[in-house]
C-alpha positions as CSV (number, residue, x, y, z in Angstrom):
1,M,0.0,0.0,0.0
2,R,1.4,3.4,-1.0
3,R,2.2,5.6,2.0
4,P,0.4,9.0,1.8
5,P,2.8,11.8,0.9
6,T,3.6,14.3,3.6
7,T,3.3,17.1,1.0
8,L,1.1,17.6,-2.0
9,P,2.4,15.0,-4.6
10,A,4.2,16.7,-7.5
11,R,4.0,15.4,-11.1
12,P,7.0,13.3,-12.0
13,P,10.0,15.0,-13.5
14,G,10.3,15.0,-17.3
15,W,6.6,14.7,-17.8
16,R,6.7,17.6,-20.3
17,T,9.5,16.1,-22.5
18,G,7.9,12.9,-23.2
19,A,10.9,10.9,-21.8
20,R,10.2,7.3,-21.0
21,R,9.6,7.1,-17.4
22,P,7.3,5.1,-15.2
23,V,3.7,6.2,-15.9
24,Y,2.3,8.3,-13.1
25,S,-1.3,8.5,-14.1
26,L,-3.8,11.2,-13.2
27,R,-5.8,8.6,-11.3
28,L,-2.9,7.7,-9.1
29,W,-2.2,11.4,-8.4
30,L,-5.8,12.0,-7.3
31,E,-5.6,8.9,-5.0
32,D,-2.5,10.3,-3.4
33,F,-4.2,13.7,-3.0
34,A,-7.3,12.2,-1.4
35,S,-5.3,10.1,1.0
36,F,-3.3,13.1,1.9
37,S,-6.4,15.2,2.7
38,M,-7.9,12.3,4.7
39,S,-4.8,12.0,6.7
40,E,-4.8,15.7,7.6
41,E,-8.4,15.4,8.9
42,Q,-7.6,12.3,10.8
43,S,-4.6,14.1,12.3
44,Q,-6.8,17.0,13.4
45,D,-9.5,14.7,14.8
46,M,-6.8,12.8,16.7
47,M,-5.5,16.0,18.0
48,A,-8.9,17.0,19.5
49,T,-9.4,13.7,21.3
50,E,-5.8,13.4,22.2
51,E,-5.7,16.9,23.8
52,L,-8.7,15.9,26.0
53,Q,-7.1,12.6,26.9
54,A,-3.8,14.3,27.7
55,I,-5.4,16.8,30.1
56,I,-7.4,13.9,31.7
57,E,-4.2,11.8,32.2
58,R,-2.4,14.8,33.6
59,C,-5.1,15.6,36.2
60,Q,-5.7,11.9,37.2
61,I,-2.4,11.9,39.1
62,L,-3.3,15.2,41.0
63,E,-5.4,15.7,44.0
64,E,-8.5,17.9,43.6
65,E,-7.0,20.8,45.5
66,D,-4.0,20.7,43.3
67,F,-5.9,21.6,40.1
68,K,-4.8,24.9,38.6
69,G,-6.6,27.5,36.6
70,E,-4.6,26.3,33.6
71,D,-6.0,22.8,34.0
72,F,-9.6,24.1,34.0
73,N,-9.0,26.1,30.8
74,L,-7.3,23.3,29.0
75,F,-10.1,20.9,29.9
76,Q,-12.8,23.3,28.7
77,V,-11.0,24.1,25.4
78,A,-10.3,20.4,24.6
79,G,-13.8,19.3,25.6
80,Q,-15.4,22.1,23.6
81,K,-13.3,21.2,20.6
82,C,-14.3,17.6,20.7
83,L,-18.0,18.4,21.0
84,E,-17.9,20.9,18.1
85,E,-16.1,18.4,15.9
86,G,-18.7,15.7,16.7
87,Y,-16.8,13.5,19.2
88,A,-19.6,13.4,21.7
89,A,-19.2,9.6,22.1
90,E,-15.6,10.0,23.0
91,V,-16.4,12.8,25.5
92,L,-19.2,10.6,27.0
93,E,-16.7,7.8,27.5
94,V,-14.3,10.1,29.3
95,I,-17.1,11.4,31.6
96,Q,-18.4,7.9,32.4
97,N,-14.9,6.6,33.3
98,E,-14.8,6.0,37.1
99,K,-11.2,7.2,37.2
100,N,-12.3,10.7,36.1
101,K,-15.0,11.3,38.7
102,V,-13.0,13.9,40.6
103,I,-12.0,15.7,37.5
104,V,-15.6,15.8,36.2
105,K,-16.9,17.0,39.6
106,S,-14.5,20.0,39.6
107,M,-14.3,20.8,35.9
108,G,-17.4,19.3,34.2
109,W,-19.6,22.3,34.6
110,N,-17.4,24.1,32.1
111,L,-18.8,21.9,29.3
112,V,-22.4,23.1,29.8
113,C,-22.2,25.9,27.2
114,P,-20.7,23.9,24.3
115,L,-22.8,21.0,25.3
116,V,-26.1,23.0,25.0
117,R,-25.0,24.4,21.7
118,S,-24.3,21.0,20.3
119,I,-27.6,19.6,21.5
120,L,-29.6,22.4,19.9
121,S,-27.6,22.0,16.6
122,Y,-28.5,18.3,16.2
123,K,-31.8,16.9,14.9
124,Q,-34.0,15.0,17.3
125,E,-33.1,11.6,16.0
126,D,-29.4,12.2,15.7
127,E,-27.3,9.7,17.7
128,K,-24.8,12.4,18.6
129,R,-27.6,14.3,20.2
130,E,-28.4,11.3,22.4
131,H,-24.7,11.2,23.4
132,C,-24.8,14.9,24.4
133,L,-27.9,14.4,26.5
134,K,-26.2,11.5,28.3
135,I,-23.2,13.7,29.0
136,L,-25.5,16.4,30.4
137,D,-27.2,13.8,32.6
138,Q,-23.8,12.6,33.9
139,L,-22.7,16.2,34.6
140,V,-25.9,16.7,36.7
141,Q,-25.1,13.5,38.7
142,L,-21.4,14.2,39.2
143,C,-20.6,17.9,39.2
144,N,-20.6,20.2,42.2
145,P,-24.3,21.4,42.4
146,K,-23.5,25.1,43.1
147,E,-21.1,25.4,40.2
148,L,-23.3,23.5,37.8
149,L,-26.3,25.7,38.9
150,L,-24.4,28.8,37.8
151,G,-23.4,27.2,34.5
152,L,-27.0,26.2,33.7
153,L,-28.4,29.6,34.6
154,E,-25.6,31.4,32.7
155,Q,-26.6,29.4,29.6
156,I,-30.3,30.2,30.0
157,E,-29.5,33.9,30.5
158,Q,-27.3,34.1,27.4
159,T,-29.7,32.7,24.9
160,S,-31.9,34.9,22.6
161,G,-34.6,34.7,20.0
162,E,-36.0,31.3,19.1
163,Q,-33.4,29.5,21.2
164,I,-34.8,30.9,24.5
165,S,-37.7,28.4,24.8
166,Q,-35.5,25.5,23.4
167,T,-32.8,26.2,26.0
168,I,-35.3,26.6,28.9
169,L,-37.1,23.4,28.0
170,L,-33.8,21.5,27.7
171,L,-32.4,22.7,31.0
172,L,-35.4,22.8,33.3
173,Q,-35.1,19.1,34.4
174,P,-31.4,19.2,35.0
175,L,-31.8,22.5,36.8
176,Q,-34.5,21.0,39.0
177,T,-32.4,18.0,39.9
178,V,-29.4,20.2,40.8
179,L,-31.6,22.4,43.1
180,L,-33.0,19.4,44.8
181,K,-29.5,18.2,45.5
182,L,-28.8,21.4,47.5
183,H,-31.2,20.2,50.2
184,S,-31.4,23.0,52.8
185,K,-30.3,26.6,52.1
186,K,-31.6,26.5,48.6
187,S,-34.2,29.2,48.7
188,Y,-32.0,31.9,47.1
189,S,-31.0,29.5,44.4
190,V,-34.6,28.5,43.6
191,G,-35.6,32.2,43.5
192,L,-32.6,33.1,41.3
193,S,-33.5,30.2,38.9
194,L,-37.2,31.2,38.6
195,S,-36.3,34.8,38.2
196,T,-33.8,34.1,35.4
197,I,-36.3,31.9,33.6
198,L,-39.1,34.5,33.8
199,N,-36.8,37.3,32.7
200,Q,-36.0,35.3,29.6
201,L,-39.6,34.5,28.9
202,S,-40.5,38.1,29.2
203,L,-38.5,38.7,26.0
204,L,-41.0,36.5,24.0
205,P,-44.2,38.0,22.7
206,V,-47.4,36.7,24.2
207,P,-49.6,34.9,21.5
208,Y,-52.9,36.6,21.1
209,T,-55.1,35.0,18.4
210,K,-56.3,31.4,18.2
211,E,-53.8,30.7,15.4
212,Q,-50.9,32.1,17.4
213,I,-51.8,30.1,20.5
214,Q,-52.0,26.9,18.5
215,E,-48.8,27.5,16.7
216,D,-46.9,28.8,19.8
217,K,-44.1,29.7,17.4
218,L,-41.6,30.8,20.0
219,G,-42.7,28.3,22.7
220,L,-43.9,30.7,25.4
221,C,-47.0,28.7,26.2
222,Q,-45.1,25.4,26.4
223,C,-42.4,27.0,28.6
224,C,-44.9,28.5,31.0
225,N,-46.5,25.2,31.9
226,A,-43.1,23.5,32.0
227,V,-42.0,26.1,34.6
228,V,-45.0,25.2,36.8
229,D,-43.9,21.5,36.8
230,F,-40.4,22.7,37.6
231,A,-41.7,24.6,40.7
232,K,-43.9,21.8,42.0
233,P,-41.3,20.0,44.2
234,F,-40.5,23.2,45.9
235,V,-44.2,24.0,46.4
236,D,-44.7,20.6,47.9
237,E,-41.8,21.1,50.3
238,V,-43.3,24.4,51.5
239,V,-46.7,22.8,52.0
240,K,-45.2,19.9,53.8
241,N,-43.2,22.1,56.2
242,M,-45.8,24.8,56.7
243,E,-47.3,23.5,59.9
244,G,-45.2,24.5,62.9
245,S,-42.0,25.0,60.9
246,T,-39.7,27.7,62.3
247,E,-36.9,27.2,59.7
248,N,-35.9,30.4,58.0
249,D,-35.2,28.6,54.8
250,D,-38.8,27.3,54.6
251,K,-40.1,30.9,55.0
252,E,-37.7,32.2,52.4
253,L,-38.6,29.4,50.0
254,K,-42.3,30.4,50.4
255,E,-41.3,34.0,49.7
256,E,-39.5,33.1,46.5
257,L,-42.5,31.1,45.3
258,L,-44.7,34.1,46.0
259,K,-42.4,36.3,44.0
260,F,-42.5,33.8,41.2
261,C,-46.3,33.9,41.2
262,L,-46.5,37.7,41.2
263,K,-44.0,38.0,38.4
264,S,-45.9,35.5,36.3
265,L,-49.1,37.5,36.9
266,K,-47.4,40.6,35.5
267,Y,-46.0,38.7,32.5
268,P,-47.3,36.9,30.6
269,L,-50.8,36.7,32.3
270,L,-51.5,40.4,32.4
271,I,-50.9,40.7,28.7
272,A,-52.6,37.5,27.7
273,Q,-56.1,37.3,26.3
274,L,-57.9,35.3,29.0
275,D,-61.5,36.4,28.8
276,Q,-62.7,33.3,26.9
277,L,-61.6,30.0,25.5
278,H,-60.8,30.1,21.9
279,E,-62.9,27.8,19.8
280,D,-61.2,24.7,18.5
281,I,-58.6,24.8,21.3
282,E,-59.2,22.0,23.8
283,E,-57.5,24.0,26.6
284,D,-56.0,27.4,26.3
285,P,-52.4,26.9,27.7
286,L,-52.2,30.4,29.1
287,R,-55.5,29.9,31.0
288,H,-54.1,26.6,32.3
289,F,-51.0,28.5,33.4
290,A,-53.1,31.1,35.2
291,A,-55.0,28.3,37.0
292,E,-51.7,26.7,38.1
293,I,-50.4,30.0,39.4
294,L,-53.6,30.5,41.5
295,G,-53.2,26.9,42.7
296,I,-49.7,27.6,44.0
297,L,-51.0,30.7,45.8
298,L,-53.7,28.6,47.4
299,D,-51.3,25.9,48.3
300,I,-48.9,28.2,50.1
301,R,-51.8,30.1,51.7
302,E,-51.1,33.4,50.1
303,L,-54.1,33.9,47.8
304,L,-56.3,35.9,50.2
305,P,-53.5,37.9,51.9
306,T,-52.2,38.9,48.4
307,L,-55.7,39.7,47.1
308,F,-56.6,42.0,49.9
309,L,-53.3,43.7,50.3
310,H,-54.2,46.7,48.1
311,H,-53.0,50.3,48.3
312,G,-56.3,51.8,49.3
313,S,-56.6,50.0,52.6
314,R,-53.3,48.5,53.5
315,N,-52.5,48.4,57.1
316,Q,-49.0,49.9,57.6
317,N,-48.6,47.7,60.7
318,W,-48.9,44.5,58.6
319,D,-46.8,41.9,60.4
320,N,-45.3,40.4,57.3
321,Q,-42.7,43.0,56.4
322,D,-41.2,40.7,53.7
323,F,-44.5,40.6,52.0
324,L,-44.7,44.4,52.0
325,D,-41.3,44.4,50.3
326,V,-42.6,42.0,47.7
327,D,-45.6,44.2,47.0
328,G,-43.3,47.2,46.6
329,K,-41.1,45.5,44.1
330,H,-43.9,44.0,42.0
331,S,-46.0,47.0,40.9
332,A,-49.7,46.9,41.3
333,D,-49.9,45.2,37.8
334,S,-49.5,41.8,39.4
335,L,-52.2,42.4,42.0
336,A,-54.5,43.8,39.4
337,C,-54.2,40.8,37.2
338,L,-54.8,38.5,40.3
339,S,-58.0,40.4,41.1
340,Y,-59.2,39.9,37.5
341,L,-58.5,36.2,37.6
342,V,-60.4,35.8,40.8
343,Y,-63.4,38.1,40.3
344,V,-63.9,37.8,36.6
345,Q,-62.5,34.4,35.6
346,Y,-63.4,32.9,39.0
347,F,-60.1,31.1,39.4
348,G,-59.9,29.9,43.1
349,I,-63.3,31.3,43.8
350,D,-64.4,28.1,45.5
351,C,-61.9,28.8,48.3
352,F,-63.1,32.4,48.6
353,P,-65.1,33.5,51.7
354,M,-68.5,34.7,50.7
355,V,-68.9,37.2,53.5
356,F,-67.9,40.5,51.9
357,S,-70.5,43.0,50.6
358,P,-70.4,43.9,46.9
359,S,-69.6,47.5,47.9
360,Y,-66.6,46.4,49.9
361,L,-65.3,44.2,47.0
362,L,-65.7,47.2,44.7
363,Q,-63.7,49.3,47.1
364,C,-61.0,46.6,47.3
365,N,-60.7,46.5,43.5
366,M,-60.8,50.2,42.8
367,T,-57.0,50.5,43.0
368,H,-56.6,47.6,40.6
369,I,-59.2,48.9,38.2
370,E,-57.4,52.3,38.1
371,V,-54.1,50.5,37.3
372,L,-55.6,48.5,34.4
373,L,-57.6,51.4,32.9
374,K,-54.5,53.6,32.7
375,R,-52.8,51.1,30.4
376,T,-53.1,51.2,26.6
377,E,-52.9,47.5,25.6
378,E,-56.2,46.1,24.4
379,S,-55.9,43.0,26.6
380,V,-55.1,45.0,29.7
381,L,-57.8,47.6,29.1
382,T,-60.3,44.7,28.6
383,K,-59.3,43.3,31.9
384,G,-59.9,46.7,33.6
385,L,-63.3,47.1,32.0
386,D,-64.4,43.6,32.8
387,L,-63.2,43.8,36.4
388,L,-65.1,47.1,37.0
389,G,-68.2,45.8,35.2
390,N,-68.3,42.5,37.1
391,C,-68.0,44.3,40.5
392,L,-70.8,46.7,39.5
393,L,-73.1,43.9,38.3
394,R,-73.1,42.5,41.9
395,M,-74.8,45.6,43.2
396,G,-78.3,47.0,43.0
397,D,-79.1,50.4,41.4
398,N,-78.9,53.4,43.7
399,S,-77.2,51.2,46.4
400,L,-73.7,52.8,46.5
401,H,-73.5,55.5,49.0
402,H,-72.1,58.8,47.9
403,Q,-69.4,58.7,50.6
404,Y,-67.6,56.1,48.6
405,L,-66.5,58.9,46.2
406,E,-64.2,60.0,49.0
407,F,-62.2,56.8,48.6
408,K,-59.2,56.7,46.2
409,G,-60.2,55.5,42.8
410,F,-63.9,56.1,42.9
411,I,-63.7,59.6,41.4
412,T,-60.8,58.8,39.0
413,A,-62.5,55.6,37.6
414,P,-65.2,57.5,35.6
415,Q,-62.5,59.9,34.4
416,D,-60.4,57.0,33.2
417,L,-63.5,55.5,31.5
418,V,-64.0,58.9,29.7
419,K,-60.4,58.7,28.4
420,V,-61.0,55.2,27.0
421,M,-64.3,56.4,25.4
422,T,-62.7,59.4,23.7
423,L,-59.1,58.4,23.1
424,C,-58.9,54.6,22.6
425,P,-58.6,53.7,18.9
426,I,-60.4,50.4,19.4
427,E,-64.1,50.8,18.7
428,H,-65.5,47.9,20.8
429,L,-63.6,49.1,23.9
430,R,-65.0,52.6,23.4
431,K,-68.5,51.3,23.3
432,K,-67.9,49.0,26.3
433,S,-66.5,51.9,28.3
434,L,-69.6,53.9,27.6
435,K,-71.8,51.1,28.9
436,I,-69.8,50.7,32.0
437,L,-69.8,54.4,32.7
438,Q,-73.6,54.3,32.6
439,L,-73.6,51.3,34.9
440,Y,-71.3,53.1,37.3
441,I,-73.6,56.1,37.4
442,D,-76.7,54.0,38.0
443,K,-75.2,52.3,41.1
444,F,-74.8,55.6,43.1
445,D,-77.4,57.2,45.2
446,A,-78.8,60.6,44.2
447,E,-76.1,62.6,45.9
448,G,-73.4,60.4,44.4
449,K,-74.9,60.9,40.9
450,Y,-75.0,64.6,41.5
451,T,-71.4,64.7,42.5
452,L,-70.3,62.6,39.5
453,F,-72.2,64.8,37.1
454,R,-70.5,67.9,38.4
455,C,-67.1,66.2,38.2
456,L,-67.6,65.0,34.7
457,L,-68.8,68.3,33.4
458,K,-65.7,70.0,34.7
459,T,-63.1,67.5,33.7
460,S,-64.2,65.6,30.5
461,N,-63.3,68.4,28.1
462,H,-65.3,66.6,25.4
463,A,-68.6,67.9,24.0
464,G,-69.9,64.4,23.3
465,V,-69.3,63.3,26.9
466,E,-70.8,66.5,28.3
467,G,-73.9,66.0,26.1
468,Y,-74.2,62.4,27.5
469,V,-73.9,63.7,31.1
470,I,-76.6,66.3,30.4
471,Q,-78.9,63.7,29.1
472,N,-78.4,61.7,32.4
473,I,-79.2,64.9,34.4
474,K,-82.4,65.2,32.4
475,N,-83.3,61.6,33.3
476,Q,-82.7,62.2,37.0
477,I,-84.8,65.4,37.0
478,D,-87.6,63.5,35.3
479,L,-87.5,60.8,38.0
480,S,-87.6,63.5,40.7
481,L,-90.6,65.3,39.1
482,K,-92.5,62.1,38.8
483,K,-91.9,61.4,42.5
484,A,-90.5,58.0,41.6
485,N,-87.2,59.2,43.1
486,D,-88.1,62.3,45.1
487,S,-84.7,63.9,45.5
488,K,-83.6,67.3,46.6
489,W,-80.4,66.9,44.5
490,F,-82.3,67.3,41.2
491,T,-84.8,69.9,42.2
492,G,-84.7,73.3,43.8
493,P,-81.4,75.1,44.7
494,Q,-79.2,72.0,44.2
495,L,-80.4,71.6,40.7
496,V,-80.0,75.4,39.9
497,S,-76.4,75.1,40.9
498,L,-75.9,72.2,38.5
499,L,-77.7,74.0,35.7
500,D,-75.2,76.8,36.0
501,L,-72.7,74.4,34.6
502,V,-75.0,73.1,31.9
503,L,-76.9,76.2,30.5
504,L,-73.9,78.3,29.4
505,L,-71.5,78.6,26.5
506,P,-67.9,77.9,27.6
507,E,-66.5,80.9,25.7
508,G,-69.6,83.0,25.3
509,A,-70.6,84.0,21.8
510,E,-67.2,83.1,20.5
511,T,-67.6,79.4,21.4
512,D,-66.9,77.0,18.5
513,L,-70.6,75.9,18.0
514,L,-69.7,73.1,15.6
515,Q,-67.3,71.5,18.0
516,N,-69.7,71.9,20.9
517,S,-72.8,71.0,19.0
518,D,-73.5,67.8,21.1
519,R,-73.3,69.7,24.3
520,I,-75.4,72.6,23.0
521,M,-78.2,70.4,21.6
522,A,-78.3,68.4,24.9
523,S,-78.6,71.7,26.9
524,L,-81.3,73.0,24.7
525,N,-83.3,69.8,24.9
526,L,-82.9,69.8,28.7
527,L,-84.1,73.4,28.9
528,R,-87.1,72.6,26.6
529,Y,-88.0,69.7,28.9
530,L,-87.8,71.9,32.0
531,V,-90.0,74.6,30.4
532,I,-92.6,72.0,29.4
533,K,-92.6,69.8,32.5
534,D,-92.1,72.2,35.4
535,N,-95.2,74.1,36.2
536,E,-94.3,77.8,36.6
537,Y,-96.5,78.0,39.7
538,D,-94.7,75.1,41.4
539,N,-91.3,75.9,40.0
540,Q,-89.8,72.7,41.5
541,T,-86.7,73.0,39.4
542,G,-86.1,76.7,40.0
543,I,-86.0,77.3,36.3
544,W,-88.5,80.1,36.3
545,T,-86.6,82.2,38.8
546,E,-83.4,81.7,36.8
547,L,-84.7,82.7,33.4
548,N,-82.9,86.1,33.2
549,K,-79.6,84.5,34.1
550,I,-80.2,81.7,31.5
551,E,-81.0,84.2,28.8
552,Q,-77.9,86.3,29.6
553,N,-75.4,83.4,29.9
554,F,-76.9,81.0,27.3
555,L,-79.7,82.0,25.0
556,K,-78.4,85.5,23.9
557,P,-74.8,84.4,23.4
558,L,-76.0,81.4,21.4
559,H,-78.1,83.7,19.1
560,T,-75.0,85.9,18.5
561,G,-72.8,82.9,18.0
562,L,-75.2,81.3,15.5
563,N,-75.4,84.5,13.5
564,M,-71.6,84.9,13.4
565,S,-71.0,81.2,12.5
566,K,-73.6,81.1,9.8
567,A,-72.3,84.3,8.2
568,H,-68.7,82.9,8.3
569,Y,-69.6,79.6,6.7
570,E,-71.9,81.1,4.1
571,A,-69.0,83.4,3.1
572,E,-66.7,80.4,2.9
573,I,-69.2,78.6,0.6
574,K,-69.5,81.6,-1.6
575,S,-65.7,81.9,-1.8
576,K,-65.2,78.2,-2.6
577,K,-67.8,78.4,-5.4
578,G,-66.2,81.5,-6.8
579,N,-62.8,79.9,-6.8
580,R,-64.2,76.8,-8.5
581,R,-65.7,78.8,-11.4
582,E,-62.5,80.7,-11.9
583,S,-60.3,77.6,-11.9
584,H,-62.8,75.5,-13.8
585,N,-61.4,72.6,-11.8
586,S,-63.4,71.1,-9.0
587,K,-60.7,68.5,-8.5
588,A,-58.3,71.0,-6.9
589,V,-57.2,69.8,-3.5
590,C,-56.3,71.3,-0.2
591,S,-54.7,69.9,2.9
592,V,-56.3,70.0,6.3
593,T,-54.6,69.7,9.7
594,V,-56.6,68.5,12.7
595,G,-55.0,68.2,16.2
596,G,-51.6,68.6,14.6
597,E,-52.1,65.7,12.3
598,K,-52.4,66.1,8.5
599,M,-55.7,64.7,7.2
600,P,-56.3,63.3,3.7
601,N,-56.4,65.9,1.0
602,M,-59.9,67.3,0.2
603,T,-61.3,68.4,-3.2
604,T,-63.3,71.6,-3.5
605,E,-66.5,69.5,-3.7
606,M,-65.6,67.7,-0.5
607,Q,-64.9,71.0,1.2
608,L,-68.3,72.4,0.1
609,Q,-70.0,69.3,1.5
610,V,-68.4,69.8,4.9
611,L,-69.4,73.5,4.9
612,H,-73.0,72.7,4.0
613,S,-73.1,70.0,6.7
614,A,-72.0,72.7,9.3
615,L,-74.7,75.0,8.1
616,F,-77.2,72.2,8.5
617,T,-76.0,71.7,12.2
618,F,-76.4,75.5,12.8
619,D,-80.0,75.4,11.4
620,L,-80.8,72.4,13.6
621,I,-79.6,74.3,16.7
622,E,-81.4,77.4,15.7
623,S,-84.7,75.5,15.2
624,V,-84.5,74.0,18.7
625,L,-83.5,77.4,20.2
626,A,-86.5,79.0,18.5
627,R,-88.8,76.4,19.9
628,V,-87.4,76.9,23.4
629,E,-87.9,80.6,23.3
630,E,-91.4,80.1,21.9
631,L,-92.3,77.9,24.8
632,I,-90.9,80.3,27.3
633,E,-92.8,83.2,25.8
634,V,-96.1,81.2,25.9
635,K,-95.6,80.3,29.5
636,I,-94.8,83.9,30.5
637,K,-97.9,85.2,28.8
638,T,-100.0,82.6,30.6
639,I,-98.6,83.8,33.9
640,T,-99.4,87.4,33.1
């Protein structure tokens, strides 16, 4: 057999001259080249395994305390090289060798990083992957638990993108085994592990639609439920030692599990769409995760203390200072999500004491509702609206005492609802917010409604909302006049004070009538109703003694404003028509800016349509105004 050449074989001398020499064919030359290449690869392969074997043999004769930093580095480099070049079987053989137990115990954790990379690079059925998994299992059994723990967590922390869920799912079981080997004093390590895992999961987007949940492209749903299984042995340990245990580690472990639950509530559960099961999905994995988190809180007996530890009524002398610290670190988002799960989705409701009044439950939840309604995400806003709506539905109309408006959140909640109604870009949430605002108004007694109306008229800064509030005022006056709800708050002096906020133009005759048309129409309709329904002899509403003020503050400025506005818009129409005739081009466009944002370009015809629509609005206001003045005149003549 021909020995492979040590250098690239050259063609034989004299091959150009045609001299008679032994024939060195192209075929033989290629064979030599191939054998040369193969020998180079074999040499490199041999070097990788030989390097590992050399460092192993060197360390076998040393005691563990004699290992140097250089030895650790050489072992890591040689092991990594073997794994990267596909020699997992050889590395496994080294790890399984009884003679190498001390070496593996001290140095093996250094192989975690290349080992995980290798596992993730192989296909599921690849034999080399199985060898790598066996190596990982051996490391878990042999390595120093504390050192291996750091290696595993470091690997989880360093992953990104699609490999986050793959790495977590791969390392959860080894990590659990390592933590269980720590026995006592493992609370900090358990907490660090759970925190590291959740921090990485927070980088993954929460699936929202049915298709996204089913696909679970980045593996968030699978990881969430796997983490619950990971935590179960530690939950069981806390439950087992709960009775009569005075060990600090037991209390600390319980505290770490509580932190894990609160952090899970903040993400992903606060963001997840949990309001209903998607069709064609046997069990929504995020709802299952939510149920498991509530189950852990129940098992460690922290559901009720957590649920009722809210900002509005927290006792500063609470004896669990550690719990207060947890509450401070995990913003109210976690507690708000927990309240939603209990009061709307009814997780853990079977263990809930049914002794609290609906008004007390509403009070407890107001802080959480405020937190949710101030967010902008659709799923979080939905949770806030559902939680408020659910609490209100437990109560009867007119049953909520006005003094509740003195508690934090009761006066800001309707203001937050108004912001959703007017600013949220999602139509179904705007409509839902309007329904809940009405429900909220209905639950208060007469004085509470009166206070709410005054507040909303002063703070909403939106003509549509003000018009809606004025319509509610009209309904309450109607009930009072019919004696169905005889109330001093919507008759007499109290009503006159409220009407001072209703029957006026915010900026007098210069008020933008078009922008305030909803409010103006509602005010005129209310005034027309009062003139018709309230007998001038009884004057229950006080309207007849306030006519002069109403005329000065509302009716006369409205007349002036209508005349000015109509004249302005008619002049604009005339100008646009003249420009159109001169240019002979009705397709000419202009740009319009509203609220600092540029709107789509408008042709001259479109501009004329808008101007005519404005004139129609002014005519409508003018007709109602004329009817009101006519009714007032008739009533005055009847009196005289």
